[in-house]
LODRENVO-629756 format. One record per residue (C-alpha): x, z, y; residue in three letters. Coordinates in Angstrom, 3 decimals, padded with zeros to 6 digits. Layout:
BEGIN
X Z Y ALA
...
REM end
This chain:
BEGIN
212.382 107.721 172.037 MET
209.826 106.587 174.609 THR
207.032 108.219 172.633 SER
208.909 111.531 172.501 ASN
209.521 111.452 176.270 ASN
205.868 110.699 176.925 LYS
204.746 113.543 174.655 THR
207.161 115.931 176.379 SER
205.894 114.911 179.800 GLU
202.240 115.269 178.798 ASP
202.899 118.759 177.407 SER
204.603 119.932 180.606 ASP
202.356 122.716 181.935 MET
203.363 121.919 185.530 TRP
202.109 118.332 185.342 VAL
198.517 118.362 186.596 ILE
196.219 115.358 186.172 ASP
194.898 113.479 189.195 ALA
191.205 114.297 188.596 MET
191.814 118.066 188.479 THR
193.898 117.843 191.640 THR
191.234 115.820 193.449 LYS
188.452 118.253 192.512 GLN
190.535 121.278 193.532 PHE
191.517 119.732 196.870 VAL
187.952 118.686 197.709 ILE
186.377 122.041 196.818 VAL
189.089 124.163 198.459 THR
189.507 122.055 201.604 CYS
185.931 120.941 202.230 CYS
184.276 124.275 201.440 ILE
186.670 127.239 201.543 VAL
189.227 126.121 204.136 CYS
186.664 124.357 206.317 ALA
184.439 127.463 206.426 SER
187.284 129.829 207.329 VAL
188.616 127.367 209.921 ALA
185.177 127.053 211.542 PHE
184.992 130.834 211.769 PHE
188.498 130.851 213.291 GLY
187.519 128.237 215.884 ILE
184.715 130.477 217.140 ILE
187.012 133.522 217.279 LEU
189.735 131.629 219.147 ASN
187.193 130.318 221.641 LEU
186.306 133.962 222.247 LEU
190.015 134.791 222.632 ASN
190.454 132.065 225.255 VAL
187.382 133.180 227.230 CYS
188.419 136.838 227.121 LEU
192.044 136.291 228.162 PHE
190.885 134.106 231.051 VAL
188.446 136.858 232.021 LYS
191.226 139.494 231.855 MET
193.304 137.486 234.327 GLY
196.923 136.408 234.509 PHE
198.493 139.414 236.231 GLN
200.114 140.506 232.960 GLU
202.547 138.141 231.263 THR
201.327 139.206 227.822 ALA
197.847 137.838 228.611 ASN
199.339 134.462 229.563 ILE
201.381 134.260 226.359 SER
198.472 135.298 224.136 LEU
196.201 132.821 225.915 LEU
198.698 130.052 225.145 GLY
198.822 131.247 221.535 LEU
195.012 131.242 221.253 SER
194.795 127.692 222.636 ILE
197.371 126.394 220.146 SER
195.608 128.181 217.277 ASP
192.274 126.724 218.425 LEU
193.645 123.173 218.615 CYS
195.404 123.564 215.272 GLY
192.158 124.631 213.602 LEU
190.219 121.777 215.232 LEU
192.682 119.217 213.862 THR
192.402 120.800 210.418 LEU
188.602 120.605 210.543 GLU
188.880 116.895 211.313 TRP
191.261 116.437 208.369 MET
188.890 118.314 206.051 PHE
186.007 116.131 207.256 LEU
187.999 113.003 206.381 CYS
188.466 114.392 202.857 LEU
184.767 115.112 202.400 ASN
183.190 112.686 199.880 PRO
179.967 112.595 201.914 LEU
181.897 111.436 204.976 PHE
183.900 108.912 202.941 ILE
180.748 107.443 201.396 GLU
178.907 107.288 204.725 ALA
179.984 103.678 205.183 GLY
181.711 104.177 208.529 LEU
184.187 101.438 209.517 PRO
187.160 103.791 209.152 LEU
190.113 103.825 206.806 ALA
189.769 107.595 206.459 GLN
193.195 108.313 204.992 VAL
194.995 106.281 207.653 GLU
192.934 107.605 210.558 VAL
193.260 111.204 209.362 GLU
197.011 110.785 208.937 TYR
197.709 109.932 212.569 ILE
194.811 111.656 214.377 THR
194.854 114.846 212.317 GLY
198.173 115.283 210.542 GLY
200.637 114.847 213.386 TYR
198.572 116.730 216.009 PRO
198.219 119.622 213.579 HIS
201.961 119.750 212.944 VAL
202.497 119.765 216.706 CYS
200.153 122.701 217.335 PHE
201.551 124.615 214.357 ALA
205.025 124.369 215.922 ARG
203.627 125.459 219.294 ILE
202.107 128.527 217.620 THR
205.456 129.337 216.028 GLY
207.469 129.112 219.244 PHE
204.927 131.023 221.347 ILE
204.976 133.776 218.707 THR
208.776 133.745 218.980 ALA
208.566 133.997 222.774 PHE
206.098 136.900 222.605 VAL
208.376 138.876 220.294 THR
211.368 138.077 222.528 PHE
209.416 139.299 225.575 GLU
208.576 142.595 223.878 ARG
212.224 143.064 222.889 CYS
213.189 142.692 226.538 LEU
210.600 145.308 227.499 CYS
212.474 147.826 225.359 ILE
216.045 146.661 225.943 ALA
215.740 146.070 229.730 ARG
212.525 147.817 230.837 PRO
213.524 147.934 234.518 LEU
214.488 144.266 234.773 ASP
211.939 142.515 232.585 VAL
209.144 142.399 235.178 LYS
211.397 140.805 237.775 SER
212.818 138.358 235.236 PHE
209.624 137.364 233.406 LEU
207.089 136.947 236.196 THR
203.622 135.464 235.518 PRO
204.634 132.138 237.108 SER
207.781 131.894 234.966 ARG
205.815 132.788 231.855 THR
203.340 129.985 232.596 ILE
206.250 127.555 232.977 LEU
207.779 128.684 229.664 ILE
204.485 128.336 227.778 ILE
203.864 124.932 229.379 ALA
207.428 123.924 228.485 GLY
206.822 124.795 224.823 ILE
203.685 122.639 224.803 TYR
205.451 119.701 226.480 ILE
208.502 119.806 224.191 CYS
206.477 120.032 220.982 MET
204.074 117.270 222.036 ILE
207.024 115.072 223.021 ALA
208.543 115.594 219.553 SER
205.591 113.845 217.834 VAL
204.812 111.152 220.422 VAL
207.138 108.571 218.759 PRO
205.014 108.776 215.587 ALA
201.996 107.513 217.529 PHE
204.009 104.589 218.846 GLU
204.802 103.283 215.346 VAL
201.379 104.188 213.860 ASN
198.893 102.590 216.227 GLN
195.199 102.461 215.392 LEU
193.789 098.938 215.280 GLN
190.905 097.056 213.713 TRP
192.143 095.460 210.477 LYS
190.627 093.328 207.758 PHE
190.739 094.912 204.273 TYR
190.492 092.117 201.703 ALA
189.762 094.515 198.815 SER
186.568 095.651 200.576 GLU
185.921 092.392 202.452 ASN
185.333 094.200 205.736 ARG
187.045 095.131 208.985 THR
187.844 098.806 209.571 LYS
189.842 100.946 211.961 LEU
193.232 101.686 210.438 GLY
196.940 101.931 211.177 ILE
198.944 098.885 212.245 ALA
202.366 099.765 210.832 TYR
205.361 099.077 213.054 ASN
208.630 097.669 211.667 ALA
210.466 100.777 212.902 ARG
207.981 103.136 211.291 ARG
210.145 104.448 208.435 ASP
213.120 105.214 210.676 VAL
211.107 106.791 213.501 VAL
208.930 108.877 211.185 GLU
211.991 110.069 209.297 GLY
213.493 111.399 212.523 VAL
210.186 112.919 213.686 VAL
209.656 114.733 210.385 LEU
213.210 116.101 210.300 VAL
212.926 117.312 213.899 VAL
209.564 118.995 213.351 ASN
210.597 120.564 210.057 ASP
213.673 121.943 211.824 SER
211.488 123.339 214.614 PHE
209.364 125.103 212.014 GLY
212.384 126.730 210.364 TYR
213.888 127.692 213.744 ILE
210.663 129.332 214.924 ALA
210.356 131.268 211.654 PHE
213.938 132.566 211.915 VAL
213.552 133.526 215.597 ILE
210.318 135.439 214.961 VAL
211.879 137.227 211.966 SER
215.021 138.223 213.899 VAL
213.207 139.449 217.019 PHE
210.632 141.332 214.938 THR
213.434 143.162 213.131 ALA
215.117 143.921 216.468 ILE
211.834 145.132 217.931 LEU
211.199 147.515 215.037 ILE
214.785 148.781 215.172 SER
214.709 149.370 218.950 ASN
211.362 151.140 218.813 LEU
212.629 153.521 216.151 GLU
215.895 154.149 218.020 ALA
214.076 154.828 221.306 ASN
211.626 157.141 219.588 ARG
214.425 159.260 218.113 LYS
216.358 159.334 221.397 TRP
213.349 160.431 223.408 ARG
212.407 163.113 220.922 LEU
215.903 164.576 221.326 LYS
216.210 164.132 225.097 SER
212.894 165.344 226.518 ILE
210.208 167.861 225.763 SER
208.144 167.344 222.646 VAL
204.851 167.048 224.550 ALA
206.157 164.383 226.892 HIS
207.985 162.614 224.067 ALA
204.767 162.229 222.116 THR
203.096 160.595 225.133 THR
205.952 158.171 225.729 VAL
206.329 157.096 222.119 THR
202.585 156.576 221.806 PHE
202.636 154.405 224.929 ARG
205.479 152.303 223.507 ASP
203.735 151.889 220.189 LYS
200.502 150.924 221.902 ARG
202.326 148.230 223.907 MET
204.245 146.823 220.978 MET
201.992 147.162 217.963 ARG
199.883 144.076 218.779 ILE
203.011 141.924 218.905 VAL
204.361 143.537 215.746 LEU
201.147 142.832 213.828 VAL
200.971 139.226 215.094 ILE
204.616 138.521 214.296 SER
204.355 140.231 210.907 THR
201.273 138.151 210.069 MET
203.151 135.030 211.097 PHE
206.196 135.913 208.974 ILE
204.170 136.970 205.928 THR
201.828 133.978 205.928 LEU
204.502 131.425 206.907 SER
207.102 132.574 204.384 PHE
205.466 130.850 201.378 PRO
205.133 127.614 203.381 ILE
208.797 127.746 204.359 THR
209.904 128.397 200.768 VAL
207.772 125.561 199.348 VAL
209.041 122.962 201.806 PHE
212.664 124.021 201.348 ILE
212.143 123.730 197.588 PHE
210.584 120.282 198.097 THR
213.695 119.156 199.970 THR
216.015 120.564 197.298 ALA
213.932 119.277 194.374 TYR
212.249 115.927 195.268 PRO
210.288 115.848 191.987 GLN
208.105 118.542 193.566 PHE
207.457 116.294 196.574 GLY
204.780 113.799 197.520 THR
205.951 111.068 195.144 TRP
207.631 113.166 192.442 GLY
206.648 114.084 188.916 LYS
204.971 117.292 190.125 TYR
203.273 115.746 193.162 SER
199.818 116.986 192.105 ASN
201.131 120.538 191.842 LEU
202.638 120.074 195.309 PHE
199.239 119.015 196.712 TYR
197.530 122.048 195.175 ILE
200.201 124.382 196.570 CYS
199.893 122.722 199.989 SER
196.150 123.345 200.049 VAL
196.649 127.030 199.205 CYS
199.343 127.332 201.876 LEU
197.024 125.675 204.391 THR
194.511 128.456 203.735 LEU
197.212 131.023 204.595 LEU
197.951 129.145 207.815 GLU
194.247 129.135 208.701 ILE
194.081 132.898 208.170 CYS
197.077 133.395 210.467 ASN
195.353 131.395 213.218 SER
191.866 132.817 212.698 SER
192.093 136.599 212.567 PHE
194.032 137.454 215.737 THR
190.741 138.348 217.453 PHE
190.390 141.396 215.205 PHE
193.975 142.428 215.968 VAL
193.364 142.274 219.724 TYR
189.973 143.970 219.480 TYR
191.148 146.865 217.320 SER
194.387 147.534 219.236 MET
193.703 146.714 222.896 SER
191.310 148.798 224.983 ALA
191.270 146.151 227.744 LYS
190.388 143.431 225.268 PHE
187.558 145.546 223.842 ARG
186.268 146.235 227.331 GLN
186.339 142.541 228.219 ALA
184.544 141.755 224.923 SER
181.774 144.227 225.689 VAL
181.395 142.858 229.223 GLN
181.208 139.288 227.927 LEU
178.636 140.248 225.302 LEU
176.598 142.172 227.901 THR
176.642 139.207 230.277 SER
175.540 136.863 227.490 TYR
172.705 139.227 226.508 SER
171.480 139.416 230.093 LYS
171.486 135.624 230.447 ILE
169.672 135.198 227.137 ARG
167.040 137.814 228.027 ASP
166.538 136.196 231.430 LYS
166.019 132.766 229.863 ASN
163.599 134.172 227.283 ASN
161.658 135.907 230.019 PHE
REM end
């Protein structure tokens, strides 16, 4: 009976051996994901510089600046996690327990910034919905100062949601008998399991809530744009209607593309983690844990793409952003030429 069960388990096509999983994770994370994330870090640094240069008179600039900062920080934490997985870094002989250090200094900060990205995306779509639903009131309601407070509030709330995890996972120098050396690792607190359980549930819930909010407001935004377009085409002259609808589309299309990217690239992540909750064998310690790790790596690549390519969206759809990009590039060229001279 035991032999038959073992044979059945070994023949299960979804059971992946540990060596294959390790090789896939190392190659994908340390080469593919790390390269795309590095590229995204540079692009988000450009986003931050350009939005600061464009000023804070428009609330959209403030929101997109907050989004770029969260994307930048999320990519930086991922790069640190990929570095901790790199065999060259592991074999460098540094006095670090890489898995433990990466867990608390990379994993939780990344989750925090991913949630910040989700809620800022939700706020941006909500703001654009207000621009259509209440165009005369939105500027008096969402002033630049209030927008700054809302963005700051999102950062504070999401950071506060992961702070307890740092309290029960403190970094300390520990002696590892198996290696006969002292390294920096995690000193586990007695309340760790309880506190981490709450933190993970809260942050998972935040992720689902942000996804639902973005999806709902994106659908409302598309519906309102189409309704307004039809109403204006019926109510005013064709020439003027074309101008108005083009102006609306130009204002909203950046948000629509960003929110659509977020929904499309976050949907697989949401489905996988819901499935993990419903079917624990597909989780970290289940029968299909190696398949879960491989799926997680692929989903991480989707998340990196969502955080990395917003520069091209802004550049292709915003004349002001293109103008600021050209000015920044011109200024850099002048400084470089002056230094070379």
